C-alpha positions as CSV (number, residue, x, y, z in Angstrom):
1,M,-32.7,-26.6,11.1
2,R,-35.2,-28.8,9.6
3,V,-36.9,-26.9,6.0
4,R,-40.2,-28.2,5.5
5,G,-41.3,-29.9,2.5
6,F,-37.7,-31.4,2.3
7,G,-35.6,-34.4,3.7
8,E,-33.3,-34.2,6.4
9,L,-30.5,-34.1,4.1
10,E,-32.6,-31.7,1.5
11,A,-32.9,-29.1,3.6
12,D,-29.6,-29.1,4.9
13,I,-28.5,-28.8,1.3
14,M,-31.0,-26.1,0.3
15,D,-29.9,-24.2,3.0
16,R,-26.4,-24.2,2.5
17,I,-27.4,-23.4,-1.0
18,W,-30.0,-20.1,0.0
19,N,-26.7,-19.5,2.2
20,R,-24.7,-18.5,-0.6
21,D,-27.2,-17.3,-3.1
22,P,-26.9,-15.9,-5.9
23,E,-23.3,-17.5,-6.2
24,P,-24.4,-20.7,-7.8
25,V,-22.4,-24.3,-6.2
26,T,-20.8,-26.9,-7.1
27,V,-21.7,-30.4,-5.6
28,R,-18.3,-30.3,-4.4
29,D,-18.7,-26.9,-2.7
30,I,-21.3,-28.2,-0.3
31,F,-20.5,-31.6,0.1
32,D,-16.5,-30.1,1.3
33,E,-19.4,-28.0,3.9
34,L,-21.1,-31.1,5.2
35,A,-18.0,-33.3,5.1
36,D,-16.8,-30.9,7.6
37,E,-19.6,-32.2,9.7
38,R,-20.2,-35.5,9.6
39,R,-19.4,-38.2,7.7
40,I,-21.2,-38.5,4.1
41,A,-20.4,-39.8,0.2
42,Y,-19.8,-37.4,-2.0
43,T,-22.5,-39.9,-4.4
44,T,-25.1,-39.1,-1.7
45,V,-24.8,-35.3,-1.9
46,M,-24.3,-35.4,-5.7
47,S,-27.6,-37.5,-6.0
48,T,-29.4,-35.5,-3.5
49,M,-28.9,-32.1,-5.8
50,D,-30.0,-34.2,-8.9
51,N,-33.3,-35.2,-7.0
52,L,-33.6,-31.4,-5.7
53,H,-33.0,-30.4,-9.5
54,T,-35.4,-33.2,-11.0
55,K,-38.2,-31.8,-8.4
56,G,-37.8,-28.3,-9.6
57,W,-35.6,-27.1,-6.4
58,L,-32.6,-26.4,-8.0
59,E,-31.8,-25.4,-11.9
60,R,-28.1,-26.2,-12.9
61,D,-25.6,-25.4,-15.5
62,R,-23.1,-27.5,-17.0
63,D,-19.5,-25.6,-16.0
64,G,-16.9,-28.4,-17.6
65,R,-17.0,-31.8,-16.0
66,A,-19.3,-30.5,-13.1
67,Y,-22.7,-28.2,-13.0
68,R,-23.3,-25.5,-11.0
69,Y,-26.4,-25.3,-9.4
70,W,-28.8,-22.4,-7.5
71,A,-32.2,-22.3,-6.0
72,T,-35.2,-21.9,-8.0
73,L,-36.6,-19.7,-5.1
74,N,-35.0,-18.1,-2.3
75,R,-35.4,-18.9,0.9
76,E,-38.3,-16.5,1.3
77,Q,-40.0,-17.2,-1.6
78,H,-40.2,-20.9,-0.4
79,S,-41.7,-19.4,2.6
80,A,-44.5,-18.0,1.3
81,Q,-45.3,-20.6,-1.0
82,L,-45.9,-23.1,1.8
83,M,-48.1,-20.2,4.0
84,R,-49.9,-20.3,1.0
85,E,-49.9,-24.0,0.8
86,A,-51.5,-24.1,4.4
87,L,-53.7,-21.4,3.8
88,D,-55.2,-23.3,1.1
89,G,-55.1,-26.7,2.6
90,G,-56.3,-25.6,6.1
91,G,-60.0,-25.3,5.8
92,Q,-61.9,-22.3,5.9
93,S,-59.0,-19.6,4.7
94,D,-60.4,-16.7,6.6
95,L,-60.6,-19.0,9.5
96,V,-56.8,-19.8,9.3
97,L,-55.7,-16.4,8.7
98,S,-57.6,-15.1,11.6
99,Y,-56.1,-17.9,14.1
100,F,-52.8,-17.1,12.4
101,I,-53.1,-13.2,13.3
102,E,-54.5,-14.5,16.6
103,Q,-50.7,-15.9,17.2
104,I,-48.3,-13.8,16.1
105,D,-46.6,-11.0,18.3
106,P,-46.5,-7.5,18.0
107,Q,-43.5,-7.0,15.8
108,D,-44.5,-9.3,13.1
109,S,-48.4,-8.0,13.2
110,D,-46.8,-4.2,12.8
111,R,-44.2,-5.9,10.0
112,L,-47.8,-7.4,8.6
113,R,-49.1,-4.1,8.4
114,A,-46.5,-2.3,6.7
115,A,-46.5,-5.4,4.6
116,L,-50.4,-4.6,3.6
117,R,-49.5,-0.6,3.2
118,T,-46.9,-1.3,0.8
119,L,-48.8,-3.9,-0.8
120,A,-51.7,-1.5,-1.3
121,R,-49.4,1.9,-2.5
122,R,-47.8,-1.1,-5.3
123,S,-51.5,-1.8,-6.8
124,N,-52.6,2.0,-6.2
125,R,-49.6,2.8,-8.9
126,A,-50.2,-0.4,-10.9
127,K,-53.5,0.4,-11.1
128,K,-53.1,4.5,-12.2
129,R,-50.7,3.3,-15.2
């Protein structure tokens, strides 16, 4: 599965890290999973995870000689960020939003309404404080 905003290996690694969230992972953890499915060098996984850290997608702490990595955003936050970028960069945001709403199925439409109601309630509570 390709995750927008990442290269193929980056997406695969991020997907595996998100699947283990909130547990931090080592390069060895991810390498072992990948090596079960394809031929890949440990150093390739290590440099890709280092690149994801440099790009701000992963945080890390030293644990002995290794690092433990975790995602800076969870999968849903990443998806929301992509949606925000699409809305901001897609032309007139009101039209983009209208076209998006026309394309979603009734279940997603119901979820959207419920999310908007929840947000309105939170906003009202915050205003009363």
